[in-house]
C-alpha positions as CSV (number, residue, x, y, z in Angstrom):
1,M,77.7,123.2,36.1
2,T,80.3,120.5,36.4
3,A,78.9,117.0,36.4
4,A,79.9,114.9,39.5
5,L,82.6,112.2,38.9
6,D,81.1,108.6,39.0
7,C,84.7,107.3,39.6
8,P,86.7,107.2,42.6
9,Q,88.9,110.3,44.0
10,P,92.5,108.9,44.0
11,H,93.7,108.5,47.8
12,V,95.9,111.4,49.1
13,R,98.8,110.1,50.6
14,N,100.1,111.4,53.7
15,W,103.8,111.3,53.2
16,H,104.5,112.0,56.7
17,A,102.5,109.1,57.8
18,D,104.3,107.0,55.3
19,R,107.3,107.6,56.1
20,A,106.8,107.5,59.9
21,L,105.8,104.0,59.4
22,S,108.3,102.9,57.5
23,Q,110.9,104.3,59.8
24,A,109.4,102.1,62.4
25,A,108.7,99.0,61.0
26,G,112.3,99.2,59.5
27,S,113.7,100.1,62.5
28,A,111.7,96.6,64.2
29,L,112.9,94.4,61.6
30,K,116.7,95.4,62.5
31,T,116.4,95.4,66.2
32,R,118.7,92.5,67.5
33,P,119.3,91.2,70.9
34,D,122.2,92.4,73.1
35,Y,122.6,90.4,75.9
36,R,126.1,91.6,77.0
37,H,125.3,93.7,80.0
38,H,122.3,91.4,81.1
39,D,124.0,89.0,83.6
40,V,125.4,92.2,85.5
41,A,122.0,93.6,85.8
42,L,120.9,90.2,87.4
43,E,123.5,90.4,89.8
44,H,121.9,93.5,91.0
45,L,118.7,91.9,91.3
46,D,119.0,88.8,92.9
47,A,119.0,89.7,96.5
48,L,115.5,91.2,95.8
49,S,112.3,90.5,96.8
50,P,109.1,90.3,94.3
51,V,107.5,93.0,96.1
52,L,108.2,96.4,95.6
53,T,107.7,99.4,98.6
54,N,104.3,100.0,97.8
55,G,103.1,96.6,97.7
56,Y,103.1,95.9,94.0
57,Y,105.2,93.1,92.1
58,N,108.6,94.0,91.0
59,H,109.3,94.4,87.2
60,A,112.8,94.7,87.2
61,P,114.0,91.2,85.9
62,M,111.6,91.4,83.1
63,V,112.4,95.1,82.3
64,V,116.4,94.2,82.0
65,E,115.6,91.3,79.9
66,A,113.0,93.3,77.7
67,L,115.7,96.1,77.2
68,S,118.7,93.2,76.3
69,A,116.0,91.7,73.8
70,M,115.9,94.8,72.0
71,G,119.3,95.6,72.0
72,Q,118.9,98.5,74.5
73,G,120.7,96.1,77.5
74,R,123.0,98.8,78.1
75,E,120.3,101.1,79.1
76,A,119.3,98.3,81.9
77,L,122.1,99.2,84.9
78,A,120.7,103.5,84.5
79,W,117.2,102.1,84.8
80,L,118.2,100.0,88.0
81,D,119.7,102.6,89.5
82,R,116.8,105.2,88.8
83,E,114.2,102.6,90.4
84,Q,116.5,101.3,93.4
85,D,114.8,103.3,96.0
86,S,111.3,101.1,95.1
87,F,113.5,97.6,96.0
88,T,113.1,95.7,99.0
89,P,115.2,92.8,100.1
90,V,114.3,89.1,100.3
91,D,112.9,88.0,103.5
92,A,114.7,85.4,105.5
93,R,113.7,82.0,105.2
94,T,111.3,80.0,107.3
95,G,112.3,76.3,106.3
96,P,112.5,73.6,103.6
97,I,110.2,73.3,100.7
98,D,108.9,69.5,100.8
99,P,108.9,68.4,97.1
100,D,105.9,65.9,98.4
101,D,104.0,68.8,99.8
102,W,104.5,71.1,97.0
103,R,100.5,71.9,96.5
104,E,99.8,72.5,100.1
105,L,103.0,75.4,99.9
106,I,102.1,77.1,96.6
107,A,100.2,80.8,97.5
108,A,102.4,81.1,100.7
109,R,103.3,84.4,100.8
110,G,105.8,84.0,103.5
111,R,107.7,81.4,101.6
112,Y,109.4,83.0,98.9
113,A,112.7,82.9,99.9
114,D,112.3,78.9,100.8
115,W,110.8,78.6,97.2
116,R,113.7,80.2,95.5
117,A,116.0,78.2,97.4
118,Y,114.0,75.4,96.4
119,F,114.5,76.2,92.8
120,Q,118.0,76.9,92.8
121,D,118.6,73.3,94.2
122,A,116.5,71.8,91.3
123,L,118.4,73.7,88.8
124,E,121.8,72.8,90.0
125,T,120.9,69.0,89.3
126,Q,118.5,69.0,86.7
127,P,118.5,70.8,83.1
128,W,116.5,73.9,83.3
129,R,114.1,73.1,80.4
130,E,113.2,70.3,82.3
131,V,112.5,72.3,85.6
132,A,110.8,75.1,83.9
133,A,108.7,72.5,82.0
134,I,107.7,70.6,84.9
135,W,106.4,74.1,87.1
136,V,104.9,75.7,84.3
137,N,102.6,72.8,83.7
138,R,102.0,72.8,87.7
139,L,101.5,76.8,87.7
140,T,99.5,77.3,84.7
141,F,96.6,77.6,86.3
142,G,97.4,80.6,88.3
143,F,98.0,82.3,85.1
144,S,96.9,85.4,86.5
145,S,98.8,85.1,89.8
146,S,99.5,89.1,90.7
147,A,98.3,90.5,87.4
148,A,100.4,87.7,85.2
149,H,103.6,89.2,86.8
150,G,104.4,85.2,87.8
151,V,104.1,84.4,83.9
152,L,105.8,87.4,82.7
153,Q,108.8,87.0,84.8
154,T,109.4,83.4,84.2
155,A,108.9,83.7,80.3
156,H,111.7,86.6,80.4
157,A,114.2,84.5,82.2
158,V,113.6,81.8,80.2
159,R,114.3,83.6,77.1
160,A,117.2,84.7,78.6
161,L,118.7,81.0,79.0
162,Q,117.7,80.2,75.5
163,S,120.6,82.8,74.5
164,D,122.9,81.4,77.2
165,A,122.6,79.3,80.4
166,T,124.6,81.4,82.8
167,P,124.5,81.0,86.5
168,A,122.8,84.6,86.7
169,R,119.9,83.2,84.6
170,L,119.7,80.2,86.2
171,R,119.1,82.0,89.7
172,A,116.6,84.3,87.7
173,L,114.6,81.8,86.7
174,A,114.7,80.1,89.9
175,N,113.6,83.8,91.2
176,A,110.9,83.9,88.6
177,L,109.3,80.4,89.9
178,A,109.5,81.2,93.3
179,G,107.7,84.7,92.2
180,W,105.0,82.6,90.6
181,A,104.8,79.8,93.2
182,S,104.8,82.0,96.2
183,R,102.1,84.5,94.9
184,H,100.0,81.8,93.0
185,S,96.1,82.7,93.0
186,S,93.5,81.9,90.1
187,L,90.3,83.5,88.8
188,P,87.4,83.6,91.1
189,I,85.8,81.5,88.4
190,K,84.6,77.7,88.0
191,D,86.4,76.3,84.8
192,Q,84.2,75.0,82.4
193,P,85.4,72.3,79.9
194,N,86.5,73.8,76.6
195,Q,84.3,73.8,73.7
196,G,86.6,75.1,70.9
197,V,83.9,76.5,68.4
198,L,84.8,80.0,68.1
199,D,87.8,82.0,66.8
200,F,89.5,84.5,69.4
201,Q,87.8,87.8,67.8
202,A,84.4,85.6,68.1
203,A,84.6,84.6,71.1
204,L,86.2,88.1,72.7
205,S,82.8,89.8,71.0
206,R,81.0,87.6,73.7
207,I,82.5,88.7,76.5
208,Q,80.3,91.3,78.3
209,P,81.8,93.8,80.7
210,L,80.5,94.2,84.3
211,S,78.0,96.3,85.1
212,D,79.0,99.8,86.4
213,K,78.0,99.1,89.8
214,H,80.4,96.5,89.9
215,A,83.3,97.5,87.7
216,P,86.8,98.6,89.4
217,G,88.2,102.1,89.4
218,E,92.1,102.5,89.2
219,G,93.9,100.3,91.7
220,A,95.4,96.9,91.5
221,I,94.4,95.0,89.0
222,T,93.8,92.2,91.4
223,A,91.1,93.8,92.6
224,G,89.3,94.0,89.2
225,Y,89.7,90.0,88.9
226,A,87.9,89.8,92.2
227,Q,84.9,91.6,90.8
228,L,84.8,88.5,88.0
229,V,82.4,86.8,91.2
230,H,79.7,89.2,89.7
231,A,80.1,88.1,86.0
232,P,78.5,85.1,85.9
233,G,78.2,83.9,82.4
234,F,82.3,85.1,81.9
235,A,83.6,81.1,82.5
236,E,81.1,79.8,80.0
237,Q,81.8,82.4,77.2
238,V,86.0,81.8,77.5
239,S,85.1,78.1,77.1
240,L,84.2,78.5,73.4
241,V,87.2,79.5,72.4
242,D,88.7,77.4,69.7
243,L,92.6,76.0,70.9
244,S,93.0,73.6,67.6
245,G,95.7,74.2,64.8
246,D,99.3,75.5,64.7
247,L,100.8,76.4,68.1
248,D,102.5,79.4,67.0
249,A,100.2,80.7,64.7
250,R,97.2,80.5,67.1
251,F,99.5,82.6,69.5
252,D,100.4,85.5,67.0
253,A,96.5,85.4,65.9
254,L,95.7,85.8,69.6
255,M,98.5,88.7,69.9
256,A,96.7,90.2,67.2
257,V,93.6,90.1,69.0
258,M,94.9,91.5,72.3
259,A,96.1,94.2,70.3
260,K,93.1,95.2,69.0
261,L,91.6,95.2,72.2
262,F,94.2,97.2,73.7
263,L,93.8,100.0,71.1
264,S,90.0,99.9,71.6
265,L,90.2,100.3,75.4
266,A,93.7,102.0,76.6
267,R,92.7,105.6,76.6
268,T,94.3,106.6,79.6
269,P,97.5,106.1,81.4
270,Y,96.3,103.6,84.0
271,T,94.2,101.8,81.0
272,V,97.4,101.6,78.9
273,I,98.6,99.9,81.7
274,V,95.8,97.6,82.5
275,F,95.6,96.6,78.9
276,T,99.6,96.1,78.7
277,H,98.9,93.2,80.5
278,A,96.5,91.3,77.9
279,V,99.8,91.7,75.0
280,T,102.6,90.9,77.0
281,G,100.8,88.1,79.0
282,T,100.1,86.6,75.7
283,A,103.6,87.1,74.5
284,A,104.7,85.5,77.9
285,A,102.6,82.7,76.9
286,R,104.1,82.0,73.3
287,T,107.4,82.0,74.9
288,L,106.6,79.5,77.7
289,S,104.8,77.6,74.8
290,Q,107.9,76.7,73.4
291,I,109.4,74.5,75.9
292,V,106.8,72.4,77.1
293,P,104.5,69.6,75.7
294,D,101.8,70.4,73.1
295,A,99.1,69.8,75.6
296,V,100.4,72.4,78.2
297,G,101.0,75.2,75.3
298,R,97.4,75.1,74.3
299,Q,96.5,75.4,78.2
300,L,99.1,78.4,77.7
301,L,97.3,79.6,74.8
302,F,93.6,79.5,77.0
303,R,94.8,81.2,80.1
304,A,96.1,83.8,78.0
305,F,93.1,84.6,76.1
306,E,91.1,84.0,79.4
307,H,93.4,86.9,80.7
308,G,92.9,88.9,78.2
309,A,88.8,88.4,78.5
310,A,88.9,89.0,82.5
311,L,90.8,92.3,81.6
312,K,88.1,93.4,79.1
313,T,85.4,92.2,81.6
314,A,86.7,94.1,84.9
315,F,88.2,97.3,83.0
316,A,86.2,97.9,80.1
317,P,83.5,99.9,81.9
318,L,86.5,102.6,83.1
319,A,87.9,102.5,79.9
320,L,85.0,103.4,77.7
321,Q,84.3,106.5,80.4
322,S,87.2,108.3,78.5
323,A,87.2,109.1,74.4
324,P,89.2,107.3,72.2
325,P,92.9,108.8,71.7
326,R,93.5,110.3,68.4
327,K,95.5,108.9,65.8
328,A,99.0,108.7,66.4
329,L,102.0,107.5,64.6
330,P,105.1,105.4,66.0
331,P,108.6,106.7,66.8
332,G,111.1,106.0,64.3
333,D,113.0,103.9,66.6
334,P,110.4,102.3,69.2
335,A,113.0,100.3,70.9
336,R,115.4,103.3,71.9
337,R,112.7,105.6,72.7
338,A,111.0,103.0,74.9
339,G,114.6,102.6,76.6
340,R,114.5,106.3,77.1
341,H,111.1,106.9,78.2
342,G,112.0,104.2,81.1
343,D,108.4,103.3,82.2
344,D,108.4,99.6,82.8
345,H,105.4,99.0,81.1
346,M,106.3,100.8,78.1
347,I,109.6,99.1,77.7
348,K,107.9,95.3,78.1
349,L,104.6,96.0,75.8
350,T,107.5,97.9,72.9
351,E,109.3,94.8,73.1
352,A,106.5,92.3,73.2
353,V,104.9,94.2,69.8
354,L,108.2,94.7,68.2
355,D,108.8,91.1,68.3
356,A,105.2,90.1,67.0
357,Y,105.8,92.8,64.3
358,R,109.1,91.1,63.2
359,R,107.2,87.6,63.3
360,T,104.2,88.8,61.2
361,H,104.4,92.0,59.4
362,N,101.0,93.4,61.0
363,P,101.1,96.7,61.1
364,V,98.8,96.5,64.0
365,F,101.4,96.0,66.4
366,L,102.8,99.3,65.1
367,D,99.7,100.8,66.2
368,V,100.1,99.5,69.4
369,I,103.3,101.4,70.1
370,A,102.1,104.5,68.4
371,Q,99.2,104.8,71.0
372,A,100.7,103.7,74.3
373,F,103.5,106.4,73.4
374,A,100.6,109.3,72.9
375,V,98.7,108.1,75.6
376,L,101.8,107.6,78.5
377,P,103.8,110.5,78.9
378,E,107.5,110.5,79.3
379,P,108.4,110.6,83.0
380,D,109.6,114.3,82.7
381,A,106.1,115.5,80.9
382,R,104.0,114.1,83.6
């Protein structure tokens, strides 16, 4: 009888998996921005409302910038052509925005065109970084407005401007800030003073999902936020997070935690979309933190964590009704594949995690890409 070996067996390597991961990693590191087509795409968007025909937020300004950031800018015009039936025009202006009364006028849904004109005027007379920094500071407490799309659109506009401050990109920033201001809202919770004692993962692990009785089903993400009134300990729990340390490093740490949240709960096409916002919202906050004072950057860091925690609280019950997806491998060229896939969330998610992977080389971001492609089918396969 052969004696049992008392030493560990060698790991049997999966060469196919190793090769797929290596190709995806290499492609991620080689991805370079290409903004040659960006301003032309923005011209097609300049007169559009932030609201689509179905009532949801218009992702087009974010998508075209994400494609450019991934070197896929040539795909933007074709993407816009496919989506044009969902766009709506800007409403007529109703009157000027009084800069002394801005607190009274944010969240005024019918004033988008007025806010747009206000920011266009401001950007003609002031440096764009100054305008953006002032208004990011003023609007950050409404980080989760329209499922964080105000933050997202502003961050995409800011990043394009960091490449080149063209007139089309300045107008895109005006549109983004107008969308954020006109649809501004905060989570239905009362803020607690930050206590700063737990790292992101430990703090997030203390966040309890809603009971099944109060958990939302599939629908608008903002409907899930509304249910936070049934999570009385939420504000106290998020206040425990530690915001100290190097800000860029803290954002990278939060990105990794939100990537793990995605891997845990993005199990169906709908929950892929929901938890994409935890990742992309954090990426957007990181971008905006680079143009504001440190104290405002830490507020962005806190709000990004709070936003991801809110998504967990509201939508974990729905996500956990489905089994975890099978382990998958990322495509060899994620940026190109995302452009071909065409889903707006897939494009924005892929760009955000590719950017994070280039900075950190953390394979968790490649896992996010793999799971998103495995769970969210391409349009012709749906």
